[in-house]
N, C-alpha and C positions, 0 to 999 in steps of 0.2 A: 225477662224474656217475654216478648208479645205472644198471644194466643195463636196468631197465625204462624209465627215460626215454630212453635211446639208442634202444632198440627201437621205442618209440612215435614217436620223431622219424623214424626211418628208415621206419616205416609210412606216416606222413603225407607223406613225400617220395615214397613209391611211388604213393600215391593220387593226389597232385598230378600226378606225371608221367603217370599213366593218363589223367586228364582232359585234361591238356594234348596228349598224343599223339592223343587222340581228337579234340580240336578242330582240331589240325593236319590230320588225315586229311580232315576236312570242307572244308579250305581248299585242298587240293591237287587238281590236275586229272588228273594221270597215275594210272592205275589201279594200276600196279605199286608206285609209291611209296605210294599210299594203303593198299595191303594191307601193306606193311612197316611203315608207322606203326602201323596197327591191331595188327599182331603185337607191336610194342613196348609199345603199350597193354596189351594183354591180359598180356603177360609182366610188366609191372611191378605190374599188379593181382594177379596170381598170386603174385608175390613178396611183396607186402604182406600177403596172406591167409595164406600160409605162415608169415611171421614173426609175425603176430598169434596164429596157432594154436600156435606154438611158444612164445610168451610166455604164452599162457594155460595151457598144460601145464606149464610151469615153475613159474608161480605157484601153480597147483592142487598141484603136487607138494610145493612148498615149504610150503604151508600144511596139508597132510595130515601130513607128516612134519617138523614144526618142531624136535623134539628130536634126531633123528638128526644134524643138522648140528652141534648143540652137542655131541653124543657123540663125533663125528668130530674135531672141534677139540680136545676134552680129551684124546682118546687119542693125537693127534699131538703134543700138548704134553707129555704124560706120556712118551712115547717119546724125545722129544728130551731130557727131564730125565734119563732113564735113561742116555743115552750120555754 
């Protein structure tokens, strides 16, 4: 599985958990439990946004510098051949 697919899957799970925890907070009666569930919802949403931003930066850098990866791989291969 590609890294992008895994991150997108985790992002979707985080967004689902955020909506699920928000739904649960509407169902609870106790104010303390409601507050804790809402904190979980916000934290899972923030985690999803951070992962999405990280993926966007990763893909942006990968597209801006496509040849550097090839150069690093060829340099590593030539160093291994010299040994």
